[in-house]
C-alpha positions as CSV (number, residue, x, y, z in Angstrom):
1,M,4.9,-7.8,60.1
2,R,3.1,-3.8,60.4
3,R,4.1,-1.0,62.2
4,A,1.2,-1.4,64.1
5,V,2.8,-2.9,67.1
6,A,5.0,-0.1,67.7
7,L,1.9,2.1,67.2
8,R,0.2,0.0,70.0
9,L,3.3,0.1,72.5
10,Q,2.4,3.4,74.2
11,A,-1.0,1.7,74.6
12,V,0.3,-1.0,76.4
13,L,3.0,0.2,78.3
14,A,0.8,1.0,81.7
15,A,-0.2,-2.9,81.1
16,V,3.5,-4.0,81.4
17,A,4.2,-1.9,84.7
18,I,1.3,-3.2,86.0
19,A,2.7,-6.6,85.3
20,A,6.3,-5.6,86.1
21,A,5.4,-4.3,89.4
22,A,2.9,-7.2,90.3
23,G,6.4,-9.8,89.4
24,A,8.1,-7.5,91.7
25,A,6.2,-8.3,94.7
26,L,7.2,-12.1,94.6
27,P,10.1,-13.2,96.7
28,A,13.1,-12.8,95.3
29,L,15.3,-15.4,94.4
30,Q,18.7,-15.6,92.9
31,A,18.1,-18.3,90.1
32,S,19.9,-21.9,90.8
33,A,20.2,-24.6,87.7
34,A,19.3,-26.6,90.2
35,A,15.8,-25.5,90.7
36,G,13.1,-27.7,89.3
37,G,13.6,-29.8,86.3
38,A,11.9,-30.0,83.0
39,S,8.4,-30.1,81.8
40,G,6.4,-30.9,78.5
41,Y,7.7,-32.6,75.8
42,A,11.5,-31.7,76.7
43,T,10.7,-34.9,79.0
44,A,10.3,-37.3,76.3
45,N,12.9,-38.4,73.9
46,G,15.7,-39.1,76.9
47,G,14.8,-36.0,78.8
48,T,16.8,-32.7,78.9
49,T,19.2,-31.8,81.6
50,G,21.2,-29.3,79.9
51,G,24.7,-29.2,81.7
52,A,23.7,-31.1,84.8
53,G,26.6,-32.9,86.4
54,G,28.8,-30.6,84.8
55,Q,31.4,-27.4,85.4
56,T,29.7,-24.3,86.4
57,V,31.1,-21.3,85.4
58,R,30.0,-17.4,85.3
59,A,30.0,-15.0,82.3
60,T,29.1,-11.3,82.1
61,T,30.2,-11.0,78.4
62,G,28.9,-12.9,74.9
63,T,32.7,-13.7,74.5
64,A,32.8,-15.7,77.8
65,I,30.0,-17.4,77.4
66,H,31.6,-18.5,73.9
67,T,35.0,-19.0,75.6
68,A,33.2,-21.2,78.2
69,L,31.9,-23.4,75.5
70,C,35.2,-23.8,73.7
71,N,37.4,-24.7,76.5
72,R,35.3,-27.7,77.0
73,A,37.0,-31.1,76.7
74,S,35.0,-32.2,74.3
75,S,31.4,-30.9,72.6
76,S,29.3,-32.8,75.1
77,T,31.0,-32.3,77.9
78,P,28.1,-31.5,80.5
79,I,28.4,-27.4,82.1
80,I,26.3,-24.5,83.4
81,I,27.0,-21.3,82.4
82,E,25.5,-18.7,85.1
83,V,25.3,-15.0,82.9
84,S,24.7,-11.7,84.5
85,G,25.0,-8.3,83.0
86,T,24.2,-7.2,79.6
87,I,25.4,-9.2,76.7
88,N,25.3,-7.5,73.7
89,H,27.6,-6.7,69.9
90,G,30.0,-4.8,71.6
91,N,30.9,-7.9,74.2
92,T,30.5,-10.8,71.8
93,T,32.8,-12.2,69.5
94,K,34.0,-15.7,68.1
95,V,36.1,-17.5,69.7
96,S,37.3,-21.3,68.4
97,G,37.7,-24.4,69.6
98,G,37.5,-28.3,69.1
99,S,34.5,-28.0,71.5
100,C,32.5,-25.5,69.6
101,N,31.2,-23.1,66.8
102,T,30.5,-19.9,67.6
103,A,29.9,-16.6,65.8
104,A,30.4,-12.5,66.0
105,D,26.7,-12.3,66.0
106,A,24.2,-14.4,68.1
107,I,25.0,-17.0,70.7
108,E,25.8,-19.6,68.8
109,L,25.0,-23.4,70.1
110,K,25.6,-24.9,67.2
111,Q,26.8,-29.0,67.0
112,I,26.8,-29.4,70.8
113,S,25.5,-30.5,73.8
114,N,24.5,-30.9,77.3
115,V,24.7,-27.0,77.8
116,T,22.6,-24.7,80.8
117,I,22.7,-21.1,80.2
118,I,20.6,-19.4,83.2
119,G,20.4,-16.0,84.5
120,V,21.6,-15.3,87.9
121,G,22.6,-12.4,90.4
122,G,20.9,-9.4,89.0
123,G,19.5,-10.7,85.7
124,A,20.6,-11.3,82.1
125,V,20.1,-9.2,79.1
126,F,20.8,-10.1,75.7
127,D,20.2,-6.6,74.2
128,Q,19.9,-6.8,70.1
129,L,21.9,-10.0,70.6
130,G,20.0,-13.5,69.7
131,I,20.5,-17.1,70.8
132,H,20.7,-19.5,68.0
133,I,20.4,-23.5,68.6
134,R,21.8,-25.2,65.3
135,E,22.7,-29.1,65.2
136,A,21.9,-29.5,69.1
137,R,20.5,-31.8,71.6
138,N,19.6,-31.1,75.7
139,I,20.0,-27.7,75.8
140,I,18.5,-25.3,78.6
141,I,18.0,-21.4,79.0
142,R,16.3,-19.9,81.4
143,N,16.0,-16.7,83.4
144,V,17.3,-14.2,80.7
145,T,15.5,-11.0,78.6
146,V,16.3,-11.7,75.3
147,R,15.2,-7.8,73.6
148,N,15.1,-6.0,70.8
149,V,17.1,-8.3,67.8
150,K,16.7,-6.8,64.0
151,K,17.4,-8.8,60.8
152,S,17.4,-5.3,59.5
153,G,19.0,-2.4,60.6
154,S,21.8,-2.2,62.6
155,P,23.0,-4.2,64.7
156,T,21.7,-7.1,62.8
157,S,21.6,-10.6,64.6
158,N,20.1,-14.4,64.2
159,G,17.8,-13.4,61.1
160,G,15.8,-11.1,63.6
161,D,14.7,-14.1,66.3
162,A,15.1,-13.3,69.7
163,I,15.9,-17.2,70.3
164,G,15.7,-19.4,66.9
165,M,15.8,-23.0,66.7
166,E,16.8,-25.5,63.2
167,S,18.6,-28.4,62.0
168,G,18.4,-31.3,63.8
169,V,17.6,-29.8,67.3
170,R,16.3,-32.1,70.2
171,N,15.5,-31.7,73.4
172,V,15.3,-28.4,74.3
173,W,13.6,-26.3,77.3
174,V,13.7,-22.9,77.5
175,D,12.0,-21.8,80.8
176,H,11.4,-18.4,82.7
177,V,12.5,-16.3,79.9
178,T,11.6,-12.7,78.7
179,L,11.0,-12.6,75.5
180,E,10.0,-8.6,73.7
181,A,10.7,-6.3,70.4
182,S,9.6,-2.9,69.4
183,G,7.5,-4.0,66.2
184,G,6.9,-5.9,63.8
185,E,9.1,-6.7,60.5
186,A,8.6,-3.1,59.0
187,E,10.2,-2.3,61.9
188,G,13.4,-5.2,61.7
189,F,12.2,-7.7,63.7
190,D,10.9,-11.4,63.2
191,G,9.9,-14.4,65.2
192,L,10.1,-14.7,69.5
193,F,10.3,-18.5,69.5
194,D,11.3,-20.2,65.8
195,M,11.9,-24.0,65.2
196,K,12.1,-25.0,62.3
197,N,14.3,-28.1,59.8
198,D,14.0,-31.2,62.2
199,T,13.7,-29.5,65.7
200,Q,11.7,-31.9,68.3
201,Y,11.0,-31.9,71.9
202,V,10.9,-28.5,72.9
203,T,9.1,-26.8,75.9
204,L,8.7,-23.4,76.5
205,S,7.3,-22.2,80.1
206,Y,6.5,-19.8,82.2
207,S,8.0,-17.2,80.2
208,I,6.8,-13.8,78.6
209,L,6.8,-12.8,74.4
210,R,5.4,-9.6,73.9
211,N,5.1,-6.6,71.6
212,S,6.5,-8.3,68.4
213,G,4.7,-8.8,65.0
214,R,5.6,-12.3,65.2
215,G,5.2,-14.5,68.1
216,G,6.7,-17.5,66.6
217,L,6.7,-20.1,64.1
218,I,7.1,-24.2,64.0
219,G,7.9,-24.7,60.6
220,S,9.7,-22.3,57.8
221,S,7.4,-23.2,54.8
222,E,4.3,-25.5,54.2
223,S,6.8,-28.3,53.2
224,D,8.8,-28.0,56.6
225,R,6.9,-30.2,58.4
226,S,9.8,-32.2,60.6
227,N,9.2,-30.4,63.5
228,G,7.1,-31.1,66.6
229,Y,6.3,-32.6,69.8
230,I,6.5,-29.2,71.3
231,S,4.3,-27.7,74.8
232,F,3.7,-24.1,75.5
233,H,2.8,-23.7,79.2
234,H,1.9,-21.4,81.3
235,N,3.5,-18.6,78.9
236,L,2.1,-15.1,78.4
237,Y,1.8,-13.8,75.2
238,E,0.7,-9.9,74.8
239,N,0.9,-6.9,71.9
240,I,1.6,-9.5,69.2
241,D,0.1,-9.8,66.1
242,S,0.3,-13.4,64.9
243,R,1.7,-16.4,64.9
244,T,1.4,-17.7,68.9
245,P,2.0,-19.9,67.5
246,L,2.3,-20.7,63.7
247,L,2.2,-24.6,63.4
248,R,3.0,-26.0,60.1
249,G,2.8,-30.2,60.4
250,G,3.7,-31.8,64.1
251,I,2.0,-32.0,67.3
252,A,2.0,-29.1,70.4
253,H,0.4,-29.2,73.7
254,I,-0.6,-25.8,74.4
255,Y,-2.0,-25.0,78.1
256,N,-2.5,-22.1,80.8
257,N,-1.2,-19.8,78.1
258,S,-2.6,-16.2,78.8
259,Y,-2.8,-14.0,75.5
260,V,-4.0,-10.7,75.9
261,S,-4.0,-7.9,72.6
262,L,-3.8,-10.3,69.7
263,H,-4.4,-8.2,66.7
264,E,-4.6,-10.6,63.9
265,S,-4.6,-14.1,64.7
266,G,-3.2,-16.6,67.2
267,I,-2.6,-19.7,67.6
268,N,-2.4,-21.2,63.5
269,S,-2.6,-24.6,63.2
270,R,-2.0,-25.3,59.5
271,A,-0.5,-28.3,57.0
272,G,-1.6,-31.2,58.7
273,A,-0.6,-30.2,62.0
274,R,-2.4,-30.8,65.7
275,A,-2.3,-29.0,68.5
276,K,-4.2,-29.6,72.2
277,V,-5.3,-26.5,73.3
278,E,-6.7,-26.6,77.0
279,N,-6.9,-24.5,79.9
280,N,-5.6,-21.0,78.1
281,Y,-7.4,-17.8,79.1
282,F,-8.1,-15.2,76.0
283,K,-8.7,-11.4,76.1
284,N,-9.0,-8.4,74.0
285,S,-7.9,-10.6,71.1
286,K,-8.6,-11.6,67.6
287,D,-8.9,-15.1,65.9
288,V,-7.0,-16.7,68.6
289,L,-7.2,-20.2,66.7
290,G,-7.6,-21.6,63.6
291,T,-5.9,-21.8,60.4
292,F,-5.1,-19.2,58.7
293,Y,-3.5,-17.7,55.6
294,T,-3.2,-21.0,54.1
295,S,-6.0,-23.4,52.3
296,E,-3.8,-26.7,53.6
297,A,-5.8,-27.5,57.5
298,G,-4.4,-28.1,60.5
299,Y,-6.4,-29.2,63.4
300,W,-6.8,-29.0,67.0
301,Q,-8.1,-30.3,70.2
302,V,-10.2,-27.8,72.0
303,S,-11.1,-27.7,76.2
304,G,-11.6,-25.3,79.6
305,N,-10.4,-22.6,77.2
306,I,-12.0,-19.0,77.8
307,F,-12.6,-16.7,75.5
308,D,-13.1,-13.0,76.5
309,N,-14.0,-10.1,74.3
310,V,-12.3,-12.5,70.9
311,T,-13.6,-11.8,67.5
312,W,-13.7,-14.5,64.8
313,S,-13.8,-13.4,61.2
314,A,-16.0,-15.1,58.8
315,P,-14.8,-18.1,57.3
316,G,-12.8,-18.0,53.7
317,S,-10.9,-20.1,50.9
318,E,-7.8,-19.1,53.1
319,N,-9.2,-18.3,56.5
320,N,-11.1,-21.1,59.1
321,P,-11.3,-19.7,62.4
322,A,-12.4,-22.3,64.8
323,G,-14.6,-20.0,66.6
324,P,-16.8,-17.8,67.7
325,N,-17.8,-21.7,69.0
326,P,-14.3,-23.7,69.0
327,Q,-14.9,-27.6,68.7
328,S,-12.3,-30.6,68.3
329,N,-11.8,-31.6,65.2
330,T,-8.9,-34.0,66.3
331,T,-7.3,-36.2,69.1
332,V,-4.1,-35.9,70.7
333,S,-2.3,-37.9,73.0
334,V,0.5,-36.9,75.3
335,P,3.1,-39.1,76.5
336,Y,3.9,-37.5,80.0
337,S,1.7,-36.2,83.1
338,Y,1.0,-32.2,83.9
339,S,-1.4,-30.9,86.0
340,L,-3.8,-28.4,85.1
341,D,-4.7,-24.3,86.6
342,G,-8.6,-24.1,86.1
343,A,-8.7,-21.1,82.8
344,S,-10.2,-19.1,85.1
345,C,-7.1,-18.4,87.3
346,V,-4.5,-18.6,84.3
347,P,-4.0,-14.8,83.7
348,S,-3.3,-14.4,87.6
349,V,-0.8,-17.0,88.3
350,V,1.1,-16.3,84.4
351,L,1.5,-13.1,85.9
352,Q,3.0,-13.5,88.9
353,T,5.6,-16.6,87.5
354,A,6.0,-16.4,84.3
355,G,9.4,-14.2,82.3
356,A,13.1,-13.5,84.1
357,N,13.6,-12.6,87.3
358,K,10.4,-13.8,88.9
359,G,12.4,-16.6,91.2
360,L,11.8,-19.3,88.9
361,Q,8.9,-19.7,90.5
362,E,5.8,-22.2,88.9
363,S,2.3,-23.2,89.8
364,N,1.2,-26.3,91.6
365,G,-1.4,-27.0,89.5
366,S,-3.8,-25.3,92.1
367,C,-3.5,-21.4,90.6
368,T,-0.5,-21.1,93.9
369,P,3.0,-19.6,92.9
370,Q,5.5,-21.9,94.7
371,T,8.8,-22.6,94.4
372,P,9.9,-25.8,92.2
373,P,12.3,-28.7,94.3
374,A,15.2,-28.5,93.9
375,T,15.7,-32.1,92.1
376,P,15.0,-32.5,88.2
377,T,11.5,-34.3,87.7
378,P,11.4,-38.1,86.1
379,T,11.5,-38.0,82.7
380,I,9.6,-40.5,80.1
381,S,10.1,-41.3,76.7
382,P,7.2,-41.5,74.2
383,T,8.1,-44.6,73.1
384,P,10.2,-47.5,74.2
385,S,13.8,-47.4,73.1
386,P,15.0,-50.7,71.2
387,T,17.8,-51.4,74.1
388,P,18.4,-49.3,77.2
389,S,20.4,-46.6,76.8
390,P,24.0,-46.4,78.9
391,G,24.3,-44.0,81.2
392,G,25.8,-39.9,80.7
393,P,25.4,-38.3,77.7
394,N,25.3,-39.8,74.3
395,L,28.8,-38.3,73.0
396,S,28.1,-38.6,69.1
397,I,25.1,-35.6,69.7
398,G,27.1,-32.7,68.4
399,A,30.3,-34.5,67.4
400,G,31.1,-35.3,63.5
401,S,30.4,-38.7,61.1
402,D,31.7,-40.3,57.8
403,G,32.1,-43.1,56.5
404,S,32.9,-45.7,53.5
405,S,30.2,-45.1,51.6
406,K,26.6,-44.3,52.0
407,A,23.5,-45.5,49.6
408,D,21.0,-42.6,48.0
409,G,18.6,-40.8,50.0
410,T,20.5,-41.8,53.5
411,S,23.3,-39.5,55.3
412,Y,26.0,-40.1,57.6
413,G,24.9,-37.7,59.7
414,N,21.6,-39.7,60.1
415,V,23.4,-41.4,63.3
416,R,23.9,-39.3,65.3
417,D,20.6,-36.6,65.0
418,G,18.7,-38.7,67.8
419,N,15.8,-39.1,65.1
420,M,14.8,-42.7,64.8
421,S,13.6,-42.2,61.5
422,T,16.4,-41.0,59.8
423,F,19.3,-43.9,59.1
424,W,22.6,-44.4,57.0
425,S,22.8,-47.6,54.7
426,P,25.8,-48.2,52.9
427,A,26.5,-48.5,49.5
428,G,26.2,-52.3,49.2
429,S,25.6,-55.1,51.8
430,T,28.8,-53.8,54.2
431,G,30.4,-50.8,55.1
432,D,31.8,-48.6,57.7
433,I,30.0,-45.7,60.2
434,S,32.4,-43.6,62.3
435,I,31.9,-41.1,65.2
436,K,34.4,-38.7,65.1
437,W,35.7,-35.6,67.5
438,G,37.7,-32.7,67.4
439,S,40.0,-34.3,70.8
440,A,40.6,-37.2,72.4
441,T,37.4,-38.8,73.7
442,T,37.2,-41.8,76.4
443,V,34.1,-44.1,74.8
444,S,33.6,-47.3,76.6
445,R,29.8,-48.5,75.5
446,V,28.4,-47.6,72.1
447,V,24.5,-49.0,71.2
448,I,23.8,-49.5,67.2
449,R,20.1,-48.8,66.8
450,E,18.4,-50.0,63.3
451,A,15.7,-48.2,61.9
452,S,12.0,-49.3,62.3
453,G,11.8,-52.2,60.2
454,A,15.3,-53.4,59.2
455,E,15.7,-55.5,62.4
456,G,17.6,-58.5,61.7
457,G,19.6,-56.4,58.7
458,I,23.1,-56.5,60.2
459,G,25.0,-59.2,60.2
460,A,28.7,-59.9,61.4
461,W,30.3,-56.9,62.8
462,Q,34.1,-54.8,63.8
463,L,34.0,-52.0,66.2
464,I,37.5,-50.3,65.5
465,N,39.6,-47.5,67.1
466,A,40.0,-45.4,63.8
467,G,43.1,-44.3,65.0
468,T,45.0,-47.0,65.8
469,G,42.9,-50.0,64.1
470,A,43.0,-52.0,66.9
471,V,39.5,-53.9,67.2
472,L,37.8,-53.2,70.2
473,K,35.0,-55.2,70.1
474,S,33.2,-58.1,67.2
475,G,30.1,-59.8,67.1
476,S,26.8,-59.7,65.4
477,G,23.6,-57.9,65.3
478,A,22.7,-54.4,66.3
479,G,22.4,-53.4,70.5
480,A,25.0,-51.9,73.4
481,I,28.8,-53.1,72.9
482,S,30.7,-53.0,76.0
483,F,34.5,-52.7,76.1
484,T,37.5,-51.3,77.9
485,P,37.7,-47.8,78.0
486,T,39.5,-46.1,75.5
487,S,40.6,-42.9,74.5
488,L,40.6,-42.2,70.8
489,S,39.3,-39.5,68.5
490,K,37.4,-42.0,65.9
491,I,35.4,-44.4,66.4
492,T,34.4,-47.2,63.4
493,F,31.5,-49.6,63.0
494,R,32.3,-52.0,60.7
495,I,29.9,-53.8,59.0
496,T,31.0,-57.2,57.3
497,G,28.2,-59.1,56.8
498,S,24.7,-58.8,56.9
499,A,21.3,-60.6,56.2
500,S,19.7,-57.7,54.3
501,T,20.3,-54.3,53.8
502,P,21.8,-52.7,57.0
503,K,19.7,-49.5,58.1
504,V,21.5,-48.0,61.2
505,A,19.3,-45.2,62.9
506,E,21.6,-43.9,65.2
507,F,25.4,-44.7,66.6
508,E,25.5,-43.9,70.1
509,T,28.7,-43.7,71.7
510,Y,29.2,-43.3,75.7
511,A,31.8,-42.4,78.6
512,G,30.1,-45.2,81.0
């Protein structure tokens, strides 16, 4: 973006200092991974619990974070990583192992699941080092600061994104973080919070995003409409040019956020996106809601927002501001319960709660900060599952997969992406699909889910330990399959008969 952000930094330093002082007045609380639970869309699709129930380790370097990931029994073994100190390029190296896929120039959460990263003690700062989440599921990031991540200049990291997600990411909760830059694209920075290429069920809550050209996007282009189900609540966006967020396709729920000094545009809903925008406070900003820089329209449902000294540009062929009197042009239903603070108190409650090192405080829905409960809140799935899931994490998430053949337009990886709209089919009426791990993994239950509209296509089958050839179970049709706990590195679902073209949407594996 423009150099304007950098030039404006001095103008907002006083306001930032006041905010920091207000935050320092809150009761000190060392972060705990057990404090509070996910909210918003991160509670859907089975929920987001991160590393709950797993080993807790401490890390003071990026290398130690990567080592903790790589030392797990598998890529889905739950783990809580408590981080303190400054994490940067000087103390971050690539670490190898069967349960990880790391890199030296970012904190790499790739092809893994069931991880919590939380700042503790005096705080955790990721300095010029971004956090990259790719092909991952069930990730929690809390109470950390990520600053000055650059895509040009030196050093570079994560394409210039403070936190970036892409490629089949599911269920991420980012909470009480501070994401900041020192300018726009001309100064080498990109987005603070970006999601693209099939990223779904994400919540950003009680966080600060400031001093950047770009707040964040959902969808990398007008054709990347595979993202969605994102919640933004109780966040502070301050001194940002645009993208708070930019939403291409998909659904977002945006409530109880405080927006200050948005210089070019704010919530940019386009390319068929739908945003539910309620009880936010917009101040000293321009074009805070609408469709901007494209003729491909997006939509919004608005209620309870306050527009304080907001200016609006005139409509044009690629410019459709929602104001000066924003009206709803769609409706959006969300599958979870939530409490709304009144918009008039949002600046105050967000100032006290949002960002790292604020004690993980939340609003109680009555504009009063409070320490969250120690137990996670219940999770709600937006649609009923075809069969109940067994307990514990789905071990297929973050694992590998292969098979005997695949029909055009299908992929082996589709059976472990957590997405019921993608699937694998064999080239004929029968064939094998397998889940595999880099080390021995104990499995005692499998759930086979058929794609919507294809129910009944799977006929006879065998479940096979691919390492020994032993048949673990045989039967017909999709659903849950239990068997004697078996340690193996590859398990195969072999379809030996089918009533119609079999379409396996998910091949889930569980230890119990």
